[in-house]
N, C-alpha and C positions, 0 to 999 in steps of 0.2 A: 457348560464349563464352570466349575466352581471357582470362587475367588482364591487368589494366592497371596499370602502375606510373607514378605521377606523380613526377617528380624535379625538384629545383631550383625548387620553387614556394613561394610564401608561403601557408601554410595559415591560413585564417581561419575560425573556427567560433564565432560569437557565443554560441551556446547553452552552450558550455563555456569561453568566454573564451580560446580558443586563437588565438594570433597569433604565428607563428614560421616561419622557413624549415624546410622538411622534405620528407618523401616520404609518399605515400599509396598504399596497395595496394588494388585492387579485385579481388575473386575471387568468382565465382559470382553476380555481380550485386549484391553487398553490399560494404560497406567492411570490409576484412579487417584493416587496421591502419595506423598511422602511425609513422614513426621520424624520425631526424635526418638532415640532408643527407649526413653523412659515412658513413652506413651503406652497406655494400657488398652487391652481389648482387641479383638479381631472379629471380623464379620462372621456370623453364624455359618458353620460348615466350611470355613476357609481352610485350605491347605497351608500349613505354616512351614516355611523353610528357614531354618536357623543357621546363620553364618558363624556362630560361635565367636563373634568379634574379630575373626581373622580373615574372612572371605570378602572379596571385592565383588560388588554388583555394578555392572556398567552396561551401556547400551550394547546390543548385538553388533558385532563388528561389520564393517562395510569394506569389502575387498574389491578394489576397482580394476583389477587386471587378472582375469582368470580365463584359461583355455579349457574347454571340455571337448570330448570327442563326438558329441551328438549335435547335429546329424553327421553321419559319414564315417566316423572313426570310433564307433562304440566299443571296439575291442580295447581301446585305450582308456576310455572313461565315458560314463553315461551321465545324464542329468541326475539320476537317483544316486549313483555312487559318488558323484561330486558333492551332492547335498549332504550325504552322510559324513564325508570328510570335512565339509565346511562346518557343520554344527558341532562336530567333535573339537573344532578349533574356536568355537564361540562366534562363528560368522553366520549372520542371518541374511545378508544381502551380498550378491556377487554380480559384478559387471563382466559380461562374457564377450570375449573377442569374436570377430566374425569369420575367422579363417577356418570354417568348417567345410563340409562337402555335402550339399552345395553351400557356398558362402552366403552370409546374411546380407545379401544385396537386394533382397525381395521383402516388401512389407509383410507378406504373409508369414515368412519365416521369423521375422522379429516378433510378431504377435504370438506365434507358436512357442517360441522360447519363453516368453513371459508366462504363457499358460502352463508350460511344463514345470516351471518353478512353482506356481501355485498348486499344481497337482501333487507335488511332493509333500506339501504341508509343512515344509521345513525351512525353505528359503524363498526370497524374492530374487528373480533373475532380471537384471537390467541389461538388455542386449545392446552391444555396439552395432551400428550399421557399418557395412563396408564403405570405405571412402571411394573406392573405384570398383567397377564391375569385376567380379571374381578375384578381388584383391590383386589385380594384375598390374596396377600402377599407371594405367593409361586413361581409360574412359571413365568419367565420373559416374558414380552410382546415383540413384534417385534419392538424393539427400532429403528433399522436402517430404516425399511420400514415406520414407523410412522414419523421419521424425514424427510424422502423424501417427505412425504405427507403434511408436514407443521406443525407438532407438534413442539412447541417451547421449551418444556422441558418435564420432565417425573416425574410423581408422582402418588401415590395412593390416593391423595386428603386428606380427613380427617382421613385416616388410616395410621398409622406408619408401616414401615417395621420392624417387631419385631425380626426376626432372624438375628443375626450378620453376619453369613456366607453368607446369601442371600444378605444382604446389601453390603457386600464387593464385591460380584460378580457383583452386579448392578453397583457400582461405577467403577469397573475395566472395565467392558464392555462399559459403557457409555463414558469412557475416550477415547476410540478409535474413537468416533464420536465428541469428545469435547462437549458432551451433558450435560445439566444441570439436576441434580436430586434434586427434591424438597421434603423435608421431613416434615411431621407433627410431631413436637418434643414432644412426650409424650410416655413414656414407657407404652405399652398396658396392661401389667399385673398389674401395679400399678393403672392404670386408670379404669380398668374393674369394672363396676357397680357403679362408682362414678358419682356425678353430680355437686359438688361444691368443692371449694378448701378446703382441710382438715384444720381444725383449730377450734377456739372457735365458730365462727358464724355457721359453718356447724353442729357442735355438738349441739349447742343451738337449731337449727332448726330441728334437727333430720334427717339431710340429709347425705347420704353416701359420704365420702370425697375422693378427689384425692390429694395426697401429691404434693405440689408445686415442690418438688424435682423430680417428674416424668419427668418434662421437662428437667432439667439439666442432669439427668442420661442419657437420650437418646442423648442429644446434645453432651455430653462428649464422648459417644461411637462412634457416627458418625464422630466426629472430628478426633478421632484416626484412623478411617477407611479412611477418606479423606486424612490424612497424609500418610497412607500406600499405597494408590492407586494413589494418584495424581488427583483424580476425582474432578469435580466441584460440589459443594454442596450448597444448599440453604435451610434455615429453614423458614417456614411460621409462621405467627402470634406468634412471640416470646413474652412472657408475664411475665417473672420473672427476678429478678435481677441476680440470680445465672446463669441462662442461658445466659444472656447478657454478664456477666463477662467472661464466657468461650469463647464466640464468639469474644469478644474484644481481648482477649489474643491470640486466634488462628489467627486472622487477623495480629496481630503484628508479629507472627511467620511465616507468609507467606503461611498459608493454604488457599486453594482456596474456601473460604466460604463467603456467603452473607446471609442476613436475611431481613425479613420485619416484621412489626407489623400492627395491625389494630386499628382504633379509640377507640373501647371500652377499650382497655388495657392502653391507656394513658388518657382517659377522665372519666372513671368509675372505681369504685372498688367494692369489693364483697358486700358491704353494700346494694347495689341496689337490691339484691335478698332477702332482709330481710322480705318482705311481700310475699314471695314465688312467685315472679313476673316472670312468665315463659318466657316473652319476653327477659329477661336478662339472661336466661340460654344459655350459649354459650359453644363452645369447641375450645380451652381450656377454663375452667371456669374463671370468673372474679376473680381477685387476691386481696391480701391485699394492703393497701395504700402504704406501703413501696415499693412493686413491681411496682405499678403504677408510683410512683415517679422515680424509676429506669428506666422505659421505657421512661419517659420524658427526663431524663438525656441522655439516649442513642440516642434519636432523636437529641439532641443538640450537642453531641460530634461526631456524624457521624458513630457510631457503626451500627445503623440501616440504611439499604440501601434504603428502600422504605416503604411507607404507602399504604396498600391495604385495600379495603373495607371489605374483607372477607364475601362478600354478600352470605348469605345462606337462600334462601326463604323457608318459611314453610307455610303450609295451616293452617287456624285458628284451625281446629280440631287437628293438630299436637301439638298446644300449649295449647289447652283447656284440660289440663290433670293435675293431681297432679305433683308437680315440678319434682320429681324423674322419672316420666314416660314421661314427655313432651319431644318433640324433641329439640335438641340443635341447636342453630344457630340464627343469626339475619340478617336482611336486612341492606344494608349500601351504596348502590350506590348513592342515591341522597343526603345523609348526609356526604359523604366522605370529600368534600372540606370544608364545614362549620365547622365540628368538628376539622379538622386539623387547621383551622384558629383560633380556640380557643387558640391553643398553641402560635400563633403569638400575639393575643390580650393580652395574659397573660405574654408576654415578654420572653417566654422560647426559642423560635427560631425566626429568621427573616423571612420576607415574601419570600425572595429569596430561603432560605433553605427549607422552607415548601413546596413551589411549586416544587422545585427540587425533593423532596421525592415523588411527585405525577406525575412527568412528565419524564424528561430525565433519572433519576436514575433507576426507574423500567424498562424503555425501555432499558437501558444499561445492566441490569441484564439479560433481555430476548433477548438481541442482536436484538432489533427491532429499526427501524429508526424513530419511532414516538417520540413525546415529545419535539419538537423544533420549533422555529420561523425562521429557516434558509431559506434564499431565495431559491426558487426552490422546497421546500418541500410541500407536500399536505397541504392545508389550513385547518387543524384541529385546531379549536380555541375555547377558553372559555373566555367569557366576564362576569365579576362579579363585584359587589359592595362589598368591604370587610367590610363595616360598616352597611349594611342593616340588621336589626334584624328580626327574625322570630321564630316561635315555631314549633317543630316537633310534628305532630299529626298523630298517627296511624289511618289508615282508610282514610287519605287524601293524602297519598303519591302517586307519579306516579308509575306505574307498578302494577303488580298483587299482590305481597306479601307485607304485612303490618307489619310484625313482627319485628319492630324496638326496640332495647334496649334503644333508646334515646327518647321514647315517652314522651312528655311533656317538653323536654329540650329546653331552650331558647338559640338560636345561633345567631351569627353575621357573615354575609357573604352569599350573595345570588347570584346564577347564573342567569344572565339576558339573556344570549344568548349563543348558541353552534352552531358551524359551522363544517360540515364534507365535506372535499374536496371543500370548498368554498360555500357550500349551507347551509343556515340556517336550522337547524333541531330542534332547541328549542328556544323559545322566541316569542315575540309578532308577528314577521313577519315570523315565521316558516311556511313552506308550506308542 
């Protein structure tokens, strides 16, 4: 593998607060060094990538909430198709939820997923271990053995742990391993049978509603349990003002809690489902405009620790149903960066903070070493033009699944190249 020299790029590394024009050298698959634009010379035989003074070079993105179809649902997505979609979005590390078939409640399956990621040559897969056997919410999975096999945290994916006693036991047991528990924040009894946020729009459309308070109710319960047990707790795809207020206060009180959100919850609101558009049927459902604005504010003030794609591939037949019967979920790998950059273009957050939410901050939550441009680290890199416009078109996206809630959305920010361990895996010269 020959050296690669990036010239005339804007280097942004939120982990070290680096943001300046410069050059970066990759040698032997790792980051060998950075210097200033006026430095001269390049290693003999090096490939030179010129950013023209406009392109941003940052760490490969870290996506901490991804569902893939393999094993069991390969007709929706495979590891390889997910990898292709990920690198098209500048993502080089994905944390994969365990709700496959069979579920990732077996150490051998956790090892297999890590190996499958390596086989692609494009991404690292960090598997979540199932918190309960078969993600059924009752009997605890072998957390210790799964951790030894490389599981980076424990969750039942899109299913919340409904029973308070069970959740307390999970947090207490996981504390012995200092393991992270990830919860889907939605009271199952309030959400049962619902498909849209309860309110005027759902009533007018004749859709069964889920109260927005279902999120806050479960968050409040689990924060009390985290305080009791001292366990590490993370909430995925938080989407309401009330839920975020609870997490903000809990952080101030020293509770060991983190959270993420996903692009639909700060870029879209519930009006998108007004024509019964099933591509916009998500879990949790899209919220009122006031909640969307609260998510934007929580991104800006640091309450939210990460932005995850919440990639949930669905087959076309899963979505070609009446709204109430259609599967919930949307793809998000290749749109993750561009939709996040919309917050930058709108002036809500700075570029450094936005990229931090996509790189070293999720890596920090997962205690992964990814998401940095530090010398000696693997050269996992994303090169993008923050001002290039494009339109999201379902049916034209990389990867197998096309069920994007952003179909038809005009975005600014396009990934031009992705490198994994110093090898270009997306872009004009990808091999």
